[in-house]
PDB file with one MODEL, atoms N, CA, C and O in Angstrom:
MODEL        1
ATOM      1  N   UNK A   1      -8.387   0.563 -17.870  1.00  0.00           N
ATOM      2  CA  UNK A   1      -8.047  -0.411 -17.064  1.00  0.00           C
ATOM      3  C   UNK A   1      -9.286  -1.503 -18.085  1.00  0.00           C
ATOM      4  O   UNK A   1      -8.748  -2.169 -18.970  1.00  0.00           O
ATOM      5  N   UNK A   2     -10.133  -1.581 -18.004  1.00  0.00           N
ATOM      6  CA  UNK A   2     -11.719  -2.029 -18.841  1.00  0.00           C
ATOM      7  C   UNK A   2     -10.813  -2.382 -20.573  1.00  0.00           C
ATOM      8  O   UNK A   2     -11.302  -3.286 -21.251  1.00  0.00           O
ATOM      9  N   UNK A   3      -9.835  -1.793 -21.011  1.00  0.00           N
ATOM     10  CA  UNK A   3      -9.560  -1.941 -21.997  1.00  0.00           C
ATOM     11  C   UNK A   3      -8.653  -3.284 -22.213  1.00  0.00           C
ATOM     12  O   UNK A   3      -8.884  -4.143 -23.065  1.00  0.00           O
ATOM     13  N   UNK A   4      -7.158  -3.303 -20.910  1.00  0.00           N
ATOM     14  CA  UNK A   4      -6.454  -3.788 -20.728  1.00  0.00           C
ATOM     15  C   UNK A   4      -7.662  -5.200 -20.589  1.00  0.00           C
ATOM     16  O   UNK A   4      -7.877  -5.711 -21.689  1.00  0.00           O
ATOM     17  N   UNK A   5      -8.311  -5.746 -19.604  1.00  0.00           N
ATOM     18  CA  UNK A   5      -8.509  -6.467 -19.386  1.00  0.00           C
ATOM     19  C   UNK A   5      -9.487  -7.618 -20.509  1.00  0.00           C
ATOM     20  O   UNK A   5      -9.461  -8.826 -20.749  1.00  0.00           O
ATOM     21  N   UNK A   6     -10.182  -6.600 -20.908  1.00  0.00           N
ATOM     22  CA  UNK A   6     -10.679  -7.447 -21.787  1.00  0.00           C
ATOM     23  C   UNK A   6     -10.090  -7.878 -22.549  1.00  0.00           C
ATOM     24  O   UNK A   6     -10.902  -8.802 -22.503  1.00  0.00           O
ATOM     25  N   UNK A   7      -9.448  -8.161 -23.256  1.00  0.00           N
ATOM     26  CA  UNK A   7      -7.891  -8.355 -23.843  1.00  0.00           C
ATOM     27  C   UNK A   7      -7.302 -10.108 -23.227  1.00  0.00           C
ATOM     28  O   UNK A   7      -6.545 -10.917 -23.764  1.00  0.00           O
ATOM     29  N   UNK A   8      -7.917 -10.149 -22.150  1.00  0.00           N
ATOM     30  CA  UNK A   8      -7.274 -11.459 -21.657  1.00  0.00           C
ATOM     31  C   UNK A   8      -8.371 -12.309 -22.280  1.00  0.00           C
ATOM     32  O   UNK A   8      -9.590 -12.149 -22.331  1.00  0.00           O
ATOM     33  N   UNK A   9      -7.382 -13.474 -22.839  1.00  0.00           N
ATOM     34  CA  UNK A   9      -8.276 -14.755 -23.628  1.00  0.00           C
ATOM     35  C   UNK A   9      -8.654 -15.550 -22.021  1.00  0.00           C
ATOM     36  O   UNK A   9      -7.844 -15.746 -21.115  1.00  0.00           O
ATOM     37  N   UNK A  10      -9.621 -15.785 -22.028  1.00  0.00           N
ATOM     38  CA  UNK A  10     -10.040 -16.960 -20.836  1.00  0.00           C
ATOM     39  C   UNK A  10      -9.881 -18.269 -21.239  1.00  0.00           C
ATOM     40  O   UNK A  10     -10.712 -18.809 -21.969  1.00  0.00           O
ATOM     41  N   UNK A  11      -8.784 -18.896 -20.791  1.00  0.00           N
ATOM     42  CA  UNK A  11      -8.235 -20.420 -21.452  1.00  0.00           C
ATOM     43  C   UNK A  11      -8.344 -21.359 -20.261  1.00  0.00           C
ATOM     44  O   UNK A  11      -8.033 -22.549 -20.211  1.00  0.00           O
ATOM     45  N   UNK A  12      -8.866 -20.551 -19.279  1.00  0.00           N
ATOM     46  CA  UNK A  12      -8.582 -22.229 -17.829  1.00  0.00           C
ATOM     47  C   UNK A  12     -10.118 -22.290 -17.879  1.00  0.00           C
ATOM     48  O   UNK A  12     -10.833 -21.838 -18.773  1.00  0.00           O
ATOM     49  N   UNK A  13     -10.485 -22.906 -16.795  1.00  0.00           N
ATOM     50  CA  UNK A  13     -11.957 -23.080 -15.900  1.00  0.00           C
ATOM     51  C   UNK A  13     -11.559 -23.884 -15.207  1.00  0.00           C
ATOM     52  O   UNK A  13     -10.988 -24.948 -15.449  1.00  0.00           O
ATOM     53  N   UNK A  14     -11.994 -23.161 -13.822  1.00  0.00           N
ATOM     54  CA  UNK A  14     -11.714 -23.920 -12.928  1.00  0.00           C
ATOM     55  C   UNK A  14     -13.053 -23.431 -12.099  1.00  0.00           C
ATOM     56  O   UNK A  14     -13.738 -22.411 -12.017  1.00  0.00           O
ATOM     57  N   UNK A  15     -13.022 -24.926 -11.461  1.00  0.00           N
ATOM     58  CA  UNK A  15     -14.850 -25.348 -10.977  1.00  0.00           C
ATOM     59  C   UNK A  15     -14.688 -26.002  -9.221  1.00  0.00           C
ATOM     60  O   UNK A  15     -14.201 -27.020  -8.729  1.00  0.00           O
ATOM     61  N   UNK A  16     -15.552 -24.501  -8.568  1.00  0.00           N
ATOM     62  CA  UNK A  16     -15.424 -24.322  -6.693  1.00  0.00           C
ATOM     63  C   UNK A  16     -16.377 -25.420  -6.499  1.00  0.00           C
ATOM     64  O   UNK A  16     -16.865 -25.845  -7.547  1.00  0.00           O
ATOM     65  N   UNK A  17     -16.746 -25.960  -5.455  1.00  0.00           N
ATOM     66  CA  UNK A  17     -17.857 -26.123  -5.013  1.00  0.00           C
ATOM     67  C   UNK A  17     -17.476 -25.868  -3.189  1.00  0.00           C
ATOM     68  O   UNK A  17     -16.527 -25.929  -2.408  1.00  0.00           O
ATOM     69  N   UNK A  18     -18.536 -25.644  -3.211  1.00  0.00           N
ATOM     70  CA  UNK A  18     -18.302 -24.783  -1.599  1.00  0.00           C
ATOM     71  C   UNK A  18     -19.599 -25.325  -0.632  1.00  0.00           C
ATOM     72  O   UNK A  18     -20.155 -26.151  -1.356  1.00  0.00           O
ATOM     73  N   UNK A  19     -20.392 -25.254   0.731  1.00  0.00           N
ATOM     74  CA  UNK A  19     -21.020 -25.260   1.429  1.00  0.00           C
ATOM     75  C   UNK A  19     -21.696 -23.797   2.021  1.00  0.00           C
ATOM     76  O   UNK A  19     -21.193 -22.961   2.772  1.00  0.00           O
ATOM     77  N   UNK A  20     -22.733 -23.829   1.519  1.00  0.00           N
ATOM     78  CA  UNK A  20     -23.637 -22.832   1.438  1.00  0.00           C
ATOM     79  C   UNK A  20     -24.953 -23.126   2.860  1.00  0.00           C
ATOM     80  O   UNK A  20     -26.038 -23.645   2.596  1.00  0.00           O
ATOM     81  N   UNK A  21     -24.731 -22.870   3.695  1.00  0.00           N
ATOM     82  CA  UNK A  21     -26.591 -23.136   4.564  1.00  0.00           C
ATOM     83  C   UNK A  21     -26.298 -24.476   4.856  1.00  0.00           C
ATOM     84  O   UNK A  21     -26.905 -24.972   5.805  1.00  0.00           O
ATOM     85  N   UNK A  22     -25.347 -25.291   4.125  1.00  0.00           N
ATOM     86  CA  UNK A  22     -25.743 -26.593   4.991  1.00  0.00           C
ATOM     87  C   UNK A  22     -26.299 -27.372   3.041  1.00  0.00           C
ATOM     88  O   UNK A  22     -26.865 -28.458   2.915  1.00  0.00           O
ATOM     89  N   UNK A  23     -25.922 -26.449   1.853  1.00  0.00           N
ATOM     90  CA  UNK A  23     -25.939 -27.411   0.794  1.00  0.00           C
ATOM     91  C   UNK A  23     -25.015 -26.772  -0.098  1.00  0.00           C
ATOM     92  O   UNK A  23     -24.618 -25.608  -0.039  1.00  0.00           O
ATOM     93  N   UNK A  24     -24.637 -27.893  -1.152  1.00  0.00           N
ATOM     94  CA  UNK A  24     -23.090 -27.148  -1.880  1.00  0.00           C
ATOM     95  C   UNK A  24     -23.487 -26.602  -3.066  1.00  0.00           C
ATOM     96  O   UNK A  24     -24.230 -27.246  -3.806  1.00  0.00           O
ATOM     97  N   UNK A  25     -23.044 -25.342  -3.404  1.00  0.00           N
ATOM     98  CA  UNK A  25     -23.133 -25.033  -3.961  1.00  0.00           C
ATOM     99  C   UNK A  25     -21.756 -25.011  -4.964  1.00  0.00           C
ATOM    100  O   UNK A  25     -20.668 -25.376  -4.517  1.00  0.00           O
ATOM    101  N   UNK A  26     -21.942 -24.480  -6.559  1.00  0.00           N
ATOM    102  CA  UNK A  26     -21.364 -25.123  -7.058  1.00  0.00           C
ATOM    103  C   UNK A  26     -20.790 -23.928  -8.409  1.00  0.00           C
ATOM    104  O   UNK A  26     -21.553 -23.707  -9.350  1.00  0.00           O
ATOM    105  N   UNK A  27     -19.358 -23.222  -8.337  1.00  0.00           N
ATOM    106  CA  UNK A  27     -19.593 -21.891  -8.704  1.00  0.00           C
ATOM    107  C   UNK A  27     -18.185 -22.297 -10.555  1.00  0.00           C
ATOM    108  O   UNK A  27     -17.144 -22.954 -10.592  1.00  0.00           O
ATOM    109  N   UNK A  28     -18.758 -21.692 -11.436  1.00  0.00           N
ATOM    110  CA  UNK A  28     -17.481 -22.418 -12.662  1.00  0.00           C
ATOM    111  C   UNK A  28     -16.630 -20.280 -13.005  1.00  0.00           C
ATOM    112  O   UNK A  28     -17.065 -19.130 -13.050  1.00  0.00           O
ATOM    113  N   UNK A  29     -15.632 -20.823 -13.109  1.00  0.00           N
ATOM    114  CA  UNK A  29     -14.680 -19.632 -13.330  1.00  0.00           C
ATOM    115  C   UNK A  29     -14.014 -19.663 -14.751  1.00  0.00           C
ATOM    116  O   UNK A  29     -13.688 -20.754 -15.219  1.00  0.00           O
ATOM    117  N   UNK A  30     -13.899 -19.039 -15.128  1.00  0.00           N
ATOM    118  CA  UNK A  30     -12.962 -18.894 -16.355  1.00  0.00           C
ATOM    119  C   UNK A  30     -11.996 -17.579 -15.889  1.00  0.00           C
ATOM    120  O   UNK A  30     -12.001 -16.495 -15.306  1.00  0.00           O
ATOM    121  N   UNK A  31     -11.195 -18.523 -16.592  1.00  0.00           N
ATOM    122  CA  UNK A  31      -8.942 -17.476 -15.680  1.00  0.00           C
ATOM    123  C   UNK A  31      -8.653 -17.001 -17.321  1.00  0.00           C
ATOM    124  O   UNK A  31      -8.985 -17.443 -18.421  1.00  0.00           O
ATOM    125  N   UNK A  32      -7.968 -16.024 -16.902  1.00  0.00           N
ATOM    126  CA  UNK A  32      -7.099 -15.714 -18.073  1.00  0.00           C
ATOM    127  C   UNK A  32      -5.662 -15.080 -17.458  1.00  0.00           C
ATOM    128  O   UNK A  32      -5.672 -14.494 -16.375  1.00  0.00           O
ATOM    129  N   UNK A  33      -4.698 -15.212 -18.068  1.00  0.00           N
ATOM    130  CA  UNK A  33      -3.545 -14.334 -17.623  1.00  0.00           C
ATOM    131  C   UNK A  33      -3.090 -13.497 -18.373  1.00  0.00           C
ATOM    132  O   UNK A  33      -2.982 -14.043 -19.471  1.00  0.00           O
ATOM    133  N   UNK A  34      -2.607 -12.026 -18.445  1.00  0.00           N
ATOM    134  CA  UNK A  34      -1.687 -10.997 -19.724  1.00  0.00           C
ATOM    135  C   UNK A  34      -0.805 -10.792 -18.545  1.00  0.00           C
ATOM    136  O   UNK A  34      -1.129 -10.972 -17.372  1.00  0.00           O
ATOM    137  N   UNK A  35       0.310 -10.407 -18.978  1.00  0.00           N
ATOM    138  CA  UNK A  35       1.462  -9.530 -18.600  1.00  0.00           C
ATOM    139  C   UNK A  35       1.277  -8.421 -19.222  1.00  0.00           C
ATOM    140  O   UNK A  35       0.698  -8.192 -20.284  1.00  0.00           O
ATOM    141  N   UNK A  36       2.036  -7.452 -18.175  1.00  0.00           N
ATOM    142  CA  UNK A  36       1.409  -6.275 -17.731  1.00  0.00           C
ATOM    143  C   UNK A  36       2.996  -5.081 -17.133  1.00  0.00           C
ATOM    144  O   UNK A  36       3.508  -5.265 -16.028  1.00  0.00           O
ATOM    145  N   UNK A  37       3.469  -4.060 -18.026  1.00  0.00           N
ATOM    146  CA  UNK A  37       3.875  -3.799 -17.397  1.00  0.00           C
ATOM    147  C   UNK A  37       4.125  -2.117 -16.901  1.00  0.00           C
ATOM    148  O   UNK A  37       3.587  -1.496 -17.818  1.00  0.00           O
ATOM    149  N   UNK A  38       4.680  -1.076 -15.896  1.00  0.00           N
ATOM    150  CA  UNK A  38       3.982   0.180 -15.788  1.00  0.00           C
ATOM    151  C   UNK A  38       5.379   1.288 -16.399  1.00  0.00           C
ATOM    152  O   UNK A  38       6.605   1.359 -16.483  1.00  0.00           O
ATOM    153  N   UNK A  39       4.318   1.891 -16.656  1.00  0.00           N
ATOM    154  CA  UNK A  39       5.425   2.798 -17.883  1.00  0.00           C
ATOM    155  C   UNK A  39       6.225   3.923 -16.642  1.00  0.00           C
ATOM    156  O   UNK A  39       6.108   3.895 -15.417  1.00  0.00           O
ATOM    157  N   UNK A  40       6.990   4.806 -17.460  1.00  0.00           N
ATOM    158  CA  UNK A  40       8.237   5.212 -16.856  1.00  0.00           C
ATOM    159  C   UNK A  40       7.311   6.585 -16.418  1.00  0.00           C
ATOM    160  O   UNK A  40       6.305   6.987 -17.002  1.00  0.00           O
ATOM    161  N   UNK A  41       8.077   7.285 -14.996  1.00  0.00           N
ATOM    162  CA  UNK A  41       7.881   8.135 -15.135  1.00  0.00           C
ATOM    163  C   UNK A  41       6.963   9.996 -15.936  1.00  0.00           C
ATOM    164  O   UNK A  41       6.187  10.886 -15.588  1.00  0.00           O
ATOM    165  N   UNK A  42       7.865   9.536 -17.202  1.00  0.00           N
ATOM    166  CA  UNK A  42       7.754  10.322 -18.843  1.00  0.00           C
ATOM    167  C   UNK A  42       7.257   9.252 -19.246  1.00  0.00           C
ATOM    168  O   UNK A  42       8.055   9.129 -20.175  1.00  0.00           O
ATOM    169  N   UNK A  43       6.688   8.466 -19.331  1.00  0.00           N
ATOM    170  CA  UNK A  43       5.603   7.563 -20.313  1.00  0.00           C
ATOM    171  C   UNK A  43       6.645   7.245 -21.056  1.00  0.00           C
ATOM    172  O   UNK A  43       6.013   6.308 -21.544  1.00  0.00           O
ATOM    173  N   UNK A  44       7.828   7.158 -21.673  1.00  0.00           N
ATOM    174  CA  UNK A  44       8.546   7.011 -22.494  1.00  0.00           C
ATOM    175  C   UNK A  44       8.851   5.379 -22.452  1.00  0.00           C
ATOM    176  O   UNK A  44       9.283   5.041 -23.555  1.00  0.00           O
ATOM    177  N   UNK A  45       8.799   4.692 -21.889  1.00  0.00           N
ATOM    178  CA  UNK A  45       9.718   3.524 -21.412  1.00  0.00           C
ATOM    179  C   UNK A  45       8.605   2.804 -20.652  1.00  0.00           C
ATOM    180  O   UNK A  45       7.492   3.316 -20.775  1.00  0.00           O
ATOM    181  N   UNK A  46       8.716   1.520 -19.756  1.00  0.00           N
ATOM    182  CA  UNK A  46       8.630   1.269 -19.170  1.00  0.00           C
ATOM    183  C   UNK A  46       9.475   0.718 -18.032  1.00  0.00           C
ATOM    184  O   UNK A  46      10.699   0.591 -18.078  1.00  0.00           O
ATOM    185  N   UNK A  47       8.501   0.331 -16.758  1.00  0.00           N
ATOM    186  CA  UNK A  47      10.022   0.073 -15.062  1.00  0.00           C
ATOM    187  C   UNK A  47       9.976  -1.873 -15.750  1.00  0.00           C
ATOM    188  O   UNK A  47       9.083  -2.383 -16.425  1.00  0.00           O
ATOM    189  N   UNK A  48      11.271  -2.527 -15.245  1.00  0.00           N
ATOM    190  CA  UNK A  48      11.582  -3.534 -16.405  1.00  0.00           C
ATOM    191  C   UNK A  48      11.033  -4.627 -14.709  1.00  0.00           C
ATOM    192  O   UNK A  48      11.423  -5.760 -14.427  1.00  0.00           O
ATOM    193  N   UNK A  49      10.331  -3.986 -14.128  1.00  0.00           N
ATOM    194  CA  UNK A  49       9.225  -5.074 -13.905  1.00  0.00           C
ATOM    195  C   UNK A  49       7.918  -6.022 -13.935  1.00  0.00           C
ATOM    196  O   UNK A  49       6.807  -5.740 -13.486  1.00  0.00           O
ATOM    197  N   UNK A  50       8.311  -7.184 -14.558  1.00  0.00           N
ATOM    198  CA  UNK A  50       6.623  -7.488 -14.701  1.00  0.00           C
ATOM    199  C   UNK A  50       6.132  -7.696 -14.236  1.00  0.00           C
ATOM    200  O   UNK A  50       6.487  -8.266 -13.204  1.00  0.00           O
ATOM    201  N   UNK A  51       4.439  -7.388 -14.579  1.00  0.00           N
ATOM    202  CA  UNK A  51       3.858  -8.070 -13.381  1.00  0.00           C
ATOM    203  C   UNK A  51       2.370  -8.781 -14.589  1.00  0.00           C
ATOM    204  O   UNK A  51       1.945  -8.301 -15.639  1.00  0.00           O
ATOM    205  N   UNK A  52       2.112  -9.548 -14.135  1.00  0.00           N
ATOM    206  CA  UNK A  52       0.528 -10.357 -14.419  1.00  0.00           C
ATOM    207  C   UNK A  52      -0.651 -10.145 -14.142  1.00  0.00           C
ATOM    208  O   UNK A  52      -0.869 -10.456 -12.971  1.00  0.00           O
ATOM    209  N   UNK A  53      -1.827  -9.629 -14.839  1.00  0.00           N
ATOM    210  CA  UNK A  53      -3.338  -9.058 -14.410  1.00  0.00           C
ATOM    211  C   UNK A  53      -3.860 -10.664 -14.971  1.00  0.00           C
ATOM    212  O   UNK A  53      -3.922 -11.108 -16.117  1.00  0.00           O
ATOM    213  N   UNK A  54      -4.060 -11.044 -14.172  1.00  0.00           N
ATOM    214  CA  UNK A  54      -4.863 -12.423 -13.641  1.00  0.00           C
ATOM    215  C   UNK A  54      -6.607 -11.898 -13.704  1.00  0.00           C
ATOM    216  O   UNK A  54      -7.357 -11.338 -12.905  1.00  0.00           O
ATOM    217  N   UNK A  55      -6.724 -12.348 -14.908  1.00  0.00           N
ATOM    218  CA  UNK A  55      -8.513 -11.778 -14.949  1.00  0.00           C
ATOM    219  C   UNK A  55      -9.579 -13.076 -14.429  1.00  0.00           C
ATOM    220  O   UNK A  55      -9.178 -13.988 -13.706  1.00  0.00           O
ATOM    221  N   UNK A  56     -10.724 -12.991 -14.843  1.00  0.00           N
ATOM    222  CA  UNK A  56     -11.550 -13.742 -13.630  1.00  0.00           C
ATOM    223  C   UNK A  56     -12.403 -13.470 -14.023  1.00  0.00           C
ATOM    224  O   UNK A  56     -12.388 -12.309 -14.431  1.00  0.00           O
ATOM    225  N   UNK A  57     -13.827 -14.288 -14.226  1.00  0.00           N
ATOM    226  CA  UNK A  57     -15.293 -14.340 -14.829  1.00  0.00           C
ATOM    227  C   UNK A  57     -16.107 -15.499 -14.375  1.00  0.00           C
ATOM    228  O   UNK A  57     -16.144 -16.646 -14.819  1.00  0.00           O
ATOM    229  N   UNK A  58     -16.854 -14.855 -13.237  1.00  0.00           N
ATOM    230  CA  UNK A  58     -17.943 -16.499 -13.546  1.00  0.00           C
ATOM    231  C   UNK A  58     -18.735 -16.065 -13.861  1.00  0.00           C
ATOM    232  O   UNK A  58     -19.176 -14.920 -13.753  1.00  0.00           O
ATOM    233  N   UNK A  59     -19.188 -17.276 -14.496  1.00  0.00           N
ATOM    234  CA  UNK A  59     -20.613 -17.347 -14.974  1.00  0.00           C
ATOM    235  C   UNK A  59     -21.445 -16.368 -14.824  1.00  0.00           C
ATOM    236  O   UNK A  59     -21.647 -16.107 -13.638  1.00  0.00           O
ATOM    237  N   UNK A  60     -22.068 -15.655 -15.648  1.00  0.00           N
ATOM    238  CA  UNK A  60     -23.923 -15.165 -15.059  1.00  0.00           C
ATOM    239  C   UNK A  60     -23.131 -13.410 -14.192  1.00  0.00           C
ATOM    240  O   UNK A  60     -23.949 -12.504 -14.032  1.00  0.00           O
ATOM    241  N   UNK A  61     -21.468 -13.109 -13.687  1.00  0.00           N
ATOM    242  CA  UNK A  61     -21.547 -12.410 -12.890  1.00  0.00           C
ATOM    243  C   UNK A  61     -20.718 -11.444 -14.268  1.00  0.00           C
ATOM    244  O   UNK A  61     -20.769 -11.453 -15.498  1.00  0.00           O
ATOM    245  N   UNK A  62     -19.693 -10.369 -12.793  1.00  0.00           N
ATOM    246  CA  UNK A  62     -18.962  -9.583 -13.842  1.00  0.00           C
ATOM    247  C   UNK A  62     -17.061  -9.924 -13.479  1.00  0.00           C
ATOM    248  O   UNK A  62     -16.419 -10.893 -13.076  1.00  0.00           O
ATOM    249  N   UNK A  63     -16.838  -8.926 -13.777  1.00  0.00           N
ATOM    250  CA  UNK A  63     -14.587  -9.846 -14.161  1.00  0.00           C
ATOM    251  C   UNK A  63     -14.669  -9.346 -12.945  1.00  0.00           C
ATOM    252  O   UNK A  63     -15.563  -8.726 -12.369  1.00  0.00           O
ATOM    253  N   UNK A  64     -13.377  -9.776 -12.559  1.00  0.00           N
ATOM    254  CA  UNK A  64     -12.704  -9.773 -11.179  1.00  0.00           C
ATOM    255  C   UNK A  64     -11.459  -9.869 -11.986  1.00  0.00           C
ATOM    256  O   UNK A  64     -11.253 -10.620 -12.940  1.00  0.00           O
ATOM    257  N   UNK A  65     -10.272  -8.561 -11.196  1.00  0.00           N
ATOM    258  CA  UNK A  65      -9.220  -8.588 -11.898  1.00  0.00           C
ATOM    259  C   UNK A  65      -8.050  -8.863 -10.589  1.00  0.00           C
ATOM    260  O   UNK A  65      -8.291  -8.754  -9.386  1.00  0.00           O
ATOM    261  N   UNK A  66      -6.709  -9.254 -11.237  1.00  0.00           N
ATOM    262  CA  UNK A  66      -5.567  -8.825  -9.860  1.00  0.00           C
ATOM    263  C   UNK A  66      -4.688  -8.770 -10.380  1.00  0.00           C
ATOM    264  O   UNK A  66      -4.386  -9.664 -11.172  1.00  0.00           O
ATOM    265  N   UNK A  67      -3.448  -7.097 -10.042  1.00  0.00           N
ATOM    266  CA  UNK A  67      -2.487  -7.293 -10.466  1.00  0.00           C
ATOM    267  C   UNK A  67      -1.801  -7.954  -9.736  1.00  0.00           C
ATOM    268  O   UNK A  67      -1.994  -7.593  -8.575  1.00  0.00           O
ATOM    269  N   UNK A  68      -0.791  -9.076  -9.838  1.00  0.00           N
ATOM    270  CA  UNK A  68      -0.079  -9.811  -9.090  1.00  0.00           C
ATOM    271  C   UNK A  68       1.447  -9.368  -9.847  1.00  0.00           C
ATOM    272  O   UNK A  68       1.553  -9.068 -11.036  1.00  0.00           O
ATOM    273  N   UNK A  69       2.467  -9.406  -8.946  1.00  0.00           N
ATOM    274  CA  UNK A  69       3.968  -9.552  -9.086  1.00  0.00           C
ATOM    275  C   UNK A  69       4.246 -11.596  -8.957  1.00  0.00           C
ATOM    276  O   UNK A  69       4.128 -12.274  -7.936  1.00  0.00           O
ATOM    277  N   UNK A  70       4.671 -12.145 -10.558  1.00  0.00           N
ATOM    278  CA  UNK A  70       5.031 -13.413 -10.411  1.00  0.00           C
ATOM    279  C   UNK A  70       5.861 -13.778 -10.782  1.00  0.00           C
ATOM    280  O   UNK A  70       5.963 -13.224 -11.876  1.00  0.00           O
ATOM    281  N   UNK A  71       7.076 -14.732 -10.588  1.00  0.00           N
ATOM    282  CA  UNK A  71       8.531 -14.828 -10.662  1.00  0.00           C
ATOM    283  C   UNK A  71       8.231 -15.929 -11.512  1.00  0.00           C
ATOM    284  O   UNK A  71       8.748 -17.012 -11.238  1.00  0.00           O
ATOM    285  N   UNK A  72       7.001 -15.768 -13.128  1.00  0.00           N
ATOM    286  CA  UNK A  72       6.957 -16.850 -14.004  1.00  0.00           C
ATOM    287  C   UNK A  72       6.810 -16.184 -15.275  1.00  0.00           C
ATOM    288  O   UNK A  72       6.109 -15.195 -15.491  1.00  0.00           O
ATOM    289  N   UNK A  73       7.815 -17.059 -16.421  1.00  0.00           N
ATOM    290  CA  UNK A  73       7.023 -16.444 -17.345  1.00  0.00           C
ATOM    291  C   UNK A  73       6.000 -16.476 -18.591  1.00  0.00           C
ATOM    292  O   UNK A  73       5.706 -15.719 -19.516  1.00  0.00           O
ATOM    293  N   UNK A  74       5.607 -17.772 -18.123  1.00  0.00           N
ATOM    294  CA  UNK A  74       4.798 -18.034 -18.472  1.00  0.00           C
ATOM    295  C   UNK A  74       2.761 -17.632 -18.251  1.00  0.00           C
ATOM    296  O   UNK A  74       2.653 -16.716 -17.435  1.00  0.00           O
ATOM    297  N   UNK A  75       1.418 -18.085 -18.752  1.00  0.00           N
ATOM    298  CA  UNK A  75       0.751 -17.565 -18.449  1.00  0.00           C
ATOM    299  C   UNK A  75       0.125 -18.268 -17.747  1.00  0.00           C
ATOM    300  O   UNK A  75      -0.660 -17.921 -16.864  1.00  0.00           O
ATOM    301  N   UNK A  76       0.460 -19.496 -18.125  1.00  0.00           N
ATOM    302  CA  UNK A  76      -0.197 -20.958 -17.342  1.00  0.00           C
ATOM    303  C   UNK A  76       0.172 -20.776 -16.087  1.00  0.00           C
ATOM    304  O   UNK A  76      -0.632 -20.315 -15.277  1.00  0.00           O
ATOM    305  N   UNK A  77       1.645 -21.165 -15.678  1.00  0.00           N
ATOM    306  CA  UNK A  77       1.713 -21.201 -14.804  1.00  0.00           C
ATOM    307  C   UNK A  77       1.438 -19.702 -13.689  1.00  0.00           C
ATOM    308  O   UNK A  77       1.125 -19.907 -12.517  1.00  0.00           O
ATOM    309  N   UNK A  78       1.585 -18.374 -14.175  1.00  0.00           N
ATOM    310  CA  UNK A  78       0.481 -17.889 -13.669  1.00  0.00           C
ATOM    311  C   UNK A  78      -0.683 -17.149 -13.299  1.00  0.00           C
ATOM    312  O   UNK A  78      -1.023 -16.199 -12.594  1.00  0.00           O
ATOM    313  N   UNK A  79      -1.244 -18.192 -14.259  1.00  0.00           N
ATOM    314  CA  UNK A  79      -3.269 -18.662 -13.560  1.00  0.00           C
ATOM    315  C   UNK A  79      -2.707 -19.690 -12.646  1.00  0.00           C
ATOM    316  O   UNK A  79      -1.959 -18.872 -12.109  1.00  0.00           O
ATOM    317  N   UNK A  80      -2.435 -20.791 -12.017  1.00  0.00           N
ATOM    318  CA  UNK A  80      -2.217 -21.505 -11.533  1.00  0.00           C
ATOM    319  C   UNK A  80      -1.502 -21.656  -9.752  1.00  0.00           C
ATOM    320  O   UNK A  80      -1.365 -22.422  -8.798  1.00  0.00           O
ATOM    321  N   UNK A  81      -1.265 -20.470 -10.193  1.00  0.00           N
ATOM    322  CA  UNK A  81      -0.770 -20.281  -8.838  1.00  0.00           C
ATOM    323  C   UNK A  81      -1.644 -18.979  -8.339  1.00  0.00           C
ATOM    324  O   UNK A  81      -1.483 -18.525  -7.206  1.00  0.00           O
TER     325      UNK A  81
ENDMDL
END
């Protein structure tokens, strides 16, 4: 999985502000998405259900990723959903 999610270009940036013990803390996330498919059991093809691997990285932190079934054909829409 590490080889796959590192290929995602983190093209979007999101800024989140949350209240943490009475003070506001700002988090900045870089986000990208890749379209992926599951292989068939014989590994000769792929199952026809497209999935999106949404990759999130917070500055100074590690990567998080989410494997999602989303009814969209565009990476921008997969990120925003």
